[in-house]
Backbone as CSV, one residue per row, in Angstrom:
resi,resn,N_x,N_y,N_z,CA_x,CA_y,CA_z,C_x,C_y,C_z
1,MET,-12.824,0.441,20.782,-11.578,0.503,21.505,-11.430,-0.683,22.444
2,ILE,-12.522,-1.019,23.149,-12.480,-2.154,24.072,-12.267,-3.449,23.308
3,VAL,-12.963,-3.586,22.165,-12.811,-4.795,21.354,-11.376,-4.921,20.865
4,ARG,-10.789,-3.810,20.454,-9.400,-3.835,19.977,-8.460,-4.272,21.088
5,ASN,-8.632,-3.747,22.303,-7.778,-4.146,23.427,-7.922,-5.621,23.734
6,ILE,-9.143,-6.129,23.689,-9.375,-7.552,23.935,-8.682,-8.386,22.860
7,MET,-8.817,-7.955,21.609,-8.193,-8.706,20.520,-6.676,-8.692,20.630
8,GLN,-6.105,-7.571,21.039,-4.658,-7.515,21.198,-4.198,-8.455,22.304
9,ARG,-4.969,-8.553,23.370,-4.620,-9.490,24.444,-4.749,-10.932,23.995
10,LEU,-5.791,-11.214,23.207,-5.943,-12.564,22.683,-4.796,-12.924,21.744
11,LEU,-4.374,-11.953,20.935,-3.241,-12.199,20.050,-1.966,-12.448,20.844
12,PHE,-1.802,-11.723,21.941,-0.637,-11.939,22.784,-0.620,-13.372,23.305
13,LEU,-1.801,-13.870,23.684,-1.899,-15.246,24.161,-1.603,-16.244,23.046
14,ALA,-1.867,-15.846,21.827,-1.649,-16.745,20.700,-0.210,-16.753,20.211
15,VAL,0.655,-15.932,20.801,2.050,-15.852,20.358,2.728,-17.215,20.382
16,SER,2.357,-18.045,21.338,2.992,-19.353,21.427,2.694,-20.231,20.215
17,SER,1.669,-19.879,19.443,1.343,-20.687,18.269,1.844,-20.064,16.968
18,PHE,2.710,-19.059,17.044,3.217,-18.420,15.836,4.034,-19.407,15.019
19,TYR,3.799,-19.370,13.728,4.548,-20.212,12.806,5.108,-19.345,11.691
20,ILE,6.219,-19.793,11.164,6.781,-19.131,10.003,6.778,-20.139,8.866
21,ALA,6.450,-19.714,7.679,6.415,-20.635,6.558,7.366,-20.152,5.488
22,ASN,8.155,-21.062,4.987,9.022,-20.748,3.870,8.306,-21.130,2.588
23,CYS,7.084,-20.762,2.472,6.173,-20.918,1.349,6.504,-22.118,0.469
24,PRO,5.819,-23.228,0.589,4.597,-23.471,1.318,4.779,-24.195,2.653
25,ALA,5.895,-24.850,2.907,6.028,-25.655,4.127,6.222,-24.769,5.343
26,GLY,5.532,-25.071,6.445,5.622,-24.265,7.655,6.480,-24.939,8.715
27,GLU,7.095,-24.134,9.554,7.861,-24.638,10.676,7.782,-23.616,11.797
28,LYS,8.063,-24.052,13.017,7.989,-23.132,14.155,9.006,-22.012,14.011
29,VAL,8.607,-20.841,14.471,9.530,-19.714,14.473,10.652,-20.034,15.445
30,ASP,11.874,-19.927,14.974,12.976,-20.154,15.893,13.204,-18.888,16.716
31,TYR,13.837,-19.049,17.838,14.027,-17.960,18.793,14.762,-16.777,18.158
32,ASP,15.801,-17.054,17.386,16.591,-15.973,16.783,15.770,-15.148,15.788
33,THR,14.953,-15.812,14.957,14.126,-15.083,13.992,13.096,-14.226,14.702
34,LEU,12.418,-14.806,15.699,11.411,-14.048,16.433,12.048,-12.873,17.172
35,THR,13.196,-13.102,17.792,13.894,-12.023,18.505,14.287,-10.909,17.534
36,SER,14.845,-11.262,16.391,15.244,-10.252,15.401,14.047,-9.485,14.875
37,LEU,12.953,-10.205,14.600,11.757,-9.554,14.082,11.198,-8.555,15.079
38,LEU,11.181,-8.921,16.351,10.663,-8.018,17.373,11.634,-6.881,17.685
39,ALA,12.932,-7.148,17.647,13.919,-6.135,18.014,14.238,-5.167,16.871
40,TYR,14.377,-5.678,15.658,14.849,-4.852,14.547,13.824,-4.629,13.450
41,GLY,12.740,-5.370,13.481,11.763,-5.295,12.402,10.817,-4.116,12.539
42,THR,10.135,-3.839,11.452,9.075,-2.837,11.451,7.787,-3.531,11.020
43,SER,6.649,-2.990,11.441,5.362,-3.609,11.131,4.395,-2.579,10.576
44,LYS,3.504,-3.056,9.726,2.463,-2.203,9.153,1.171,-3.003,9.129
45,ASP,0.099,-2.425,9.688,-1.205,-3.074,9.654,-1.761,-3.033,8.241
46,ILE,-2.402,-4.138,7.816,-3.030,-4.215,6.505,-4.438,-4.742,6.702
47,PRO,-5.440,-4.097,6.250,-5.510,-2.681,5.912,-5.629,-1.860,7.189
48,PRO,-5.347,-0.579,7.134,-5.521,0.249,8.325,-6.977,0.236,8.773
49,GLU,-7.202,0.112,10.058,-8.561,0.024,10.588,-9.409,1.241,10.243
50,GLU,-8.790,2.422,10.186,-9.551,3.635,9.893,-10.233,3.528,8.532
51,ALA,-9.579,2.862,7.595,-10.092,2.839,6.230,-11.161,1.769,6.011
52,THR,-11.089,0.666,6.739,-11.964,-0.453,6.405,-12.886,-0.890,7.528
53,GLY,-12.724,-0.359,8.727,-13.531,-0.857,9.843,-13.027,-2.213,10.259
54,VAL,-13.909,-3.093,10.673,-13.513,-4.407,11.152,-13.221,-5.318,9.970
55,ALA,-12.050,-5.897,9.945,-11.646,-6.815,8.887,-11.849,-8.254,9.361
56,PRO,-12.005,-9.204,8.430,-12.189,-10.591,8.837,-10.930,-11.190,9.463
57,LEU,-9.783,-10.638,9.157,-8.507,-11.114,9.691,-7.666,-9.918,10.132
58,ILE,-6.797,-10.160,11.077,-5.799,-9.155,11.449,-4.556,-9.478,10.628
59,LEU,-4.159,-8.558,9.773,-3.014,-8.769,8.889,-1.959,-7.712,9.171
60,ARG,-0.720,-8.154,9.282,0.390,-7.222,9.470,1.566,-7.652,8.594
61,LEU,2.180,-6.672,7.953,3.373,-6.901,7.154,4.573,-6.516,8.018
62,HIS,5.513,-7.440,8.155,6.700,-7.214,8.974,7.929,-7.222,8.068
63,ALA,8.800,-6.243,8.260,10.031,-6.146,7.474,11.224,-6.293,8.403
64,LEU,12.179,-7.097,7.977,13.404,-7.320,8.736,14.574,-7.086,7.782
65,PRO,15.563,-6.260,8.167,16.696,-6.022,7.265,17.346,-7.334,6.824
66,ASP,17.612,-7.436,5.522,18.228,-8.628,4.940,19.743,-8.543,5.127
67,LEU,20.216,-9.108,6.213,21.635,-9.003,6.551,22.523,-9.933,5.727
68,HIS,21.931,-10.767,4.880,22.714,-11.656,4.020,23.111,-10.975,2.715
69,HIS,22.474,-9.848,2.399,22.785,-9.101,1.179,23.110,-7.659,1.567
70,ARG,24.406,-7.405,1.748,24.829,-6.073,2.200,25.934,-5.508,1.314
71,ASP,25.851,-5.757,0.020,26.923,-5.313,-0.872,26.429,-4.349,-1.948
72,CYS,25.316,-3.699,-1.726,24.729,-2.833,-2.756,25.303,-1.424,-2.777
73,ILE,25.773,-0.946,-1.648,26.363,0.387,-1.598,27.865,0.202,-1.345
74,PRO,28.700,0.628,-2.298,30.145,0.440,-2.127,30.655,1.045,-0.810
75,GLU,31.584,0.332,-0.197,32.274,0.761,1.020,31.355,0.904,2.231
76,THR,30.204,0.253,2.212,29.324,0.250,3.383,28.860,-1.173,3.641
77,ASP,28.220,-1.355,4.756,27.679,-2.663,5.123,26.164,-2.567,5.244
78,SER,25.562,-1.675,4.470,24.126,-1.422,4.534,23.354,-2.524,3.816
79,PRO,22.271,-3.042,4.422,21.460,-4.058,3.739,20.870,-3.518,2.444
80,CYS,20.744,-4.399,1.454,20.162,-4.009,0.163,18.658,-3.807,0.258
81,GLY,18.046,-4.455,1.208,16.596,-4.369,1.359,16.151,-5.143,2.587
82,ASN,14.911,-5.600,2.555,14.321,-6.307,3.687,13.842,-7.688,3.280
83,ILE,13.686,-8.538,4.277,12.977,-9.802,4.150,11.604,-9.535,4.751
84,TYR,10.550,-10.050,4.142,9.197,-9.732,4.583,8.462,-10.956,5.117
85,TYR,7.685,-10.700,6.150,6.839,-11.703,6.791,5.427,-11.145,6.860
86,LEU,4.445,-12.018,6.788,3.042,-11.625,6.902,2.438,-12.389,8.061
87,SER,1.942,-11.654,9.061,1.249,-12.316,10.168,-0.239,-12.215,9.927
88,VAL,-0.938,-13.269,10.309,-2.384,-13.346,10.121,-2.993,-13.939,11.381
89,ALA,-4.109,-13.365,11.805,-4.806,-13.865,12.992,-6.301,-13.662,12.793
90,THR,-7.084,-14.529,13.407,-8.531,-14.426,13.307,-9.072,-13.535,14.413
91,TYR,-10.297,-13.064,14.225,-10.992,-12.202,15.183,-12.003,-12.977,16.013
92,ASP,-11.871,-14.285,16.145,-12.912,-15.040,16.828,-12.523,-15.390,18.263
93,GLU,-13.384,-16.152,18.934,-13.164,-16.443,20.358,-12.010,-17.405,20.591
94,PHE,-11.629,-18.188,19.592,-10.467,-19.070,19.676,-9.500,-18.675,18.570
95,PRO,-8.752,-17.600,18.783,-7.950,-17.053,17.693,-6.836,-17.996,17.245
96,GLU,-6.664,-18.032,15.945,-5.545,-18.729,15.337,-4.591,-17.650,14.832
97,ALA,-3.308,-17.891,14.922,-2.333,-16.920,14.439,-1.175,-17.648,13.790
98,ALA,-0.618,-17.027,12.774,0.545,-17.593,12.081,1.356,-16.458,11.483
99,VAL,2.625,-16.741,11.246,3.511,-15.798,10.554,4.125,-16.555,9.390
100,PHE,3.999,-15.977,8.190,4.520,-16.598,6.980,5.621,-15.727,6.396
101,ARG,6.687,-16.353,5.941,7.717,-15.618,5.211,7.250,-15.460,3.775
102,LEU,7.284,-14.235,3.278,6.903,-13.968,1.896,8.097,-14.244,0.982
103,PRO,7.859,-14.797,-0.201,8.962,-15.115,-1.112,9.427,-13.896,-1.906
104,LEU,9.880,-12.870,-1.185,10.396,-11.668,-1.833,11.388,-10.997,-0.895
105,SER,12.250,-10.203,-1.479,13.151,-9.368,-0.684,13.390,-8.083,-1.458
106,GLY,13.763,-7.058,-0.755,13.942,-5.731,-1.341,13.134,-4.731,-0.551
107,GLU,12.182,-4.073,-1.211,11.313,-3.114,-0.531,9.895,-3.218,-1.078
108,VAL,8.941,-3.422,-0.184,7.535,-3.430,-0.573,7.096,-1.994,-0.795
109,LEU,6.498,-1.736,-1.949,6.053,-0.389,-2.304,4.583,-0.170,-1.966
110,SER,3.764,-1.206,-2.147,2.348,-1.076,-1.835,1.744,-2.452,-1.572
111,VAL,0.691,-2.451,-0.765,-0.081,-3.662,-0.482,-1.546,-3.288,-0.606
112,GLU,-2.271,-4.073,-1.389,-3.692,-3.804,-1.595,-4.486,-5.052,-1.224
113,LEU,-5.510,-4.864,-0.407,-6.412,-5.944,-0.050,-7.383,-6.153,-1.203
114,LEU,-7.445,-7.381,-1.715,-8.314,-7.702,-2.847,-9.578,-8.398,-2.357
115,PRO,-10.648,-8.332,-3.139,-11.884,-9.009,-2.727,-11.713,-10.527,-2.737
116,THR,-12.440,-11.196,-1.841,-12.478,-12.658,-1.810,-13.926,-13.101,-1.960
117,ASP,-14.117,-14.359,-2.286,-15.469,-14.905,-2.373,-16.101,-14.884,-0.988
118,LYS,-17.404,-14.622,-0.928,-18.096,-14.512,0.360,-18.074,-15.811,1.148
119,ASP,-17.960,-16.948,0.476,-17.946,-18.227,1.182,-16.570,-18.591,1.734
120,GLN,-15.553,-17.775,1.462,-14.205,-18.041,1.950,-13.963,-17.257,3.237
121,THR,-14.275,-17.881,4.360,-14.062,-17.220,5.644,-12.602,-17.356,6.050
122,ASP,-12.145,-16.434,6.856,-10.753,-16.422,7.336,-9.750,-16.509,6.190
123,THR,-10.055,-15.813,5.108,-9.179,-15.787,3.938,-9.012,-14.343,3.487
124,ALA,-7.802,-14.002,3.125,-7.538,-12.681,2.559,-6.697,-12.856,1.302
125,ARG,-6.914,-11.979,0.337,-6.096,-11.923,-0.870,-5.427,-10.567,-0.908
126,LEU,-4.136,-10.569,-1.195,-3.358,-9.335,-1.216,-2.592,-9.222,-2.521
127,SER,-2.528,-8.019,-3.039,-1.648,-7.703,-4.149,-0.477,-6.919,-3.559
128,ILE,0.723,-7.435,-3.760,1.918,-6.825,-3.176,2.845,-6.391,-4.299
129,GLU,3.175,-5.098,-4.319,4.131,-4.568,-5.298,5.441,-4.296,-4.568
130,TRP,6.553,-4.760,-5.129,7.847,-4.540,-4.495,8.930,-4.381,-5.551
131,GLN,10.070,-3.888,-5.092,11.237,-3.789,-5.970,12.405,-4.508,-5.314
132,ASN,13.402,-4.879,-6.107,14.488,-5.741,-5.664,15.435,-5.108,-4.643
133,VAL,15.530,-3.785,-4.586,16.362,-3.095,-3.588,15.554,-1.938,-3.008
134,SER,15.967,-1.471,-1.843,15.251,-0.365,-1.215,15.513,0.945,-1.954
135,ARG,14.627,1.904,-1.769,14.801,3.227,-2.377,16.063,3.899,-1.835
136,PHE,16.340,3.686,-0.562,17.547,4.234,0.066,18.793,3.743,-0.676
137,VAL,18.854,2.447,-0.934,20.013,1.863,-1.620,20.090,2.360,-3.052
138,HIS,18.967,2.379,-3.755,18.987,2.803,-5.154,19.384,4.263,-5.299
139,ALA,19.016,5.114,-4.352,19.408,6.526,-4.411,20.918,6.684,-4.256
140,ARG,21.545,5.778,-3.512,22.983,5.866,-3.281,23.806,5.082,-4.292
141,ASN,23.151,4.176,-5.025,23.830,3.417,-6.057,22.864,3.196,-7.221
142,PRO,22.656,4.219,-8.056,21.693,4.118,-9.157,22.110,3.137,-10.256
143,GLU,23.329,2.602,-10.189,23.763,1.624,-11.189,23.082,0.268,-11.008
144,ILE,22.513,0.024,-9.831,21.797,-1.230,-9.604,20.523,-1.205,-10.437
145,PRO,20.314,-2.223,-11.277,19.078,-2.235,-12.068,17.866,-2.397,-11.143
146,LEU,16.896,-1.536,-11.316,15.694,-1.548,-10.488,14.640,-2.418,-11.162
147,GLN,14.180,-3.441,-10.439,13.175,-4.351,-10.985,11.951,-4.312,-10.077
148,ARG,10.816,-3.916,-10.649,9.556,-3.893,-9.897,8.726,-5.096,-10.294
149,ARG,8.096,-5.685,-9.279,7.265,-6.872,-9.509,5.992,-6.762,-8.688
150,THR,5.001,-7.549,-9.068,3.752,-7.636,-8.320,3.408,-9.104,-8.135
151,MET,2.942,-9.446,-6.942,2.481,-10.803,-6.690,1.145,-10.741,-5.982
152,THR,0.337,-11.764,-6.198,-0.931,-11.911,-5.504,-0.827,-13.125,-4.605
153,VAL,-1.176,-12.949,-3.326,-1.140,-14.056,-2.379,-2.513,-14.233,-1.745
154,ARG,-2.803,-15.469,-1.386,-4.008,-15.822,-0.633,-3.508,-16.381,0.692
155,VAL,-4.033,-15.823,1.790,-3.545,-16.225,3.104,-4.709,-16.574,4.022
156,THR,-4.501,-17.612,4.821,-5.410,-18.013,5.888,-4.545,-18.206,7.131
157,PRO,-5.125,-18.447,8.287,-4.298,-18.681,9.475,-3.453,-19.959,9.410
158,THR,-3.669,-20.786,8.393,-2.900,-22.030,8.285,-2.079,-22.147,7.016
159,ASP,-2.225,-21.208,6.064,-1.584,-21.388,4.772,-1.391,-20.056,4.054
160,LEU,-0.323,-19.978,3.279,-0.095,-18.848,2.387,0.227,-19.418,1.021
161,GLN,-0.500,-18.980,-0.010,-0.274,-19.444,-1.359,-0.034,-18.257,-2.287
162,VAL,0.972,-18.372,-3.129,1.203,-17.362,-4.165,0.336,-17.725,-5.345
163,GLU,-0.588,-16.821,-5.695,-1.492,-17.082,-6.824,-0.879,-16.674,-8.146
164,SER,-0.129,-15.563,-8.137,0.498,-15.092,-9.363,1.685,-14.215,-9.019
165,GLY,2.625,-14.132,-9.979,3.813,-13.302,-9.795,4.854,-14.008,-8.953
166,ARG,5.969,-13.388,-8.781,7.087,-13.791,-7.909,8.253,-12.936,-8.185
């Protein structure tokens, strides 16, 4: 518990170094994106600490409503899905942190942490399954073709690479 509190404080200090990447090129998070992500976004820890104990990286999936695509439900202004970001931070004494935009939109259905080579420190591999629209939207407009996809990404505090899928 004490270690977790210390790490959360260190991450707070690292907020000034947050970056967003439009895969692969990175740029500083602009004020509007960061404000929207904090105000309207939702976050999920990957993997949950209860299941895995201490992970080599702190990983969080952030979802922000995709306000550029709001035409999926007739006569409403409801977003079709979300835009997703992945934040990554190290657990060491000089933490590095970054936020990457994932090249997908819709709804993430599952995220699985995949094994990495033992010599790859500060690296995580994730398998992400998603569909092109949210379940909420598809339930209200079943005429939208539902497309499910899976992608594998490799992430470090400085880079995010799509290994397969899109």
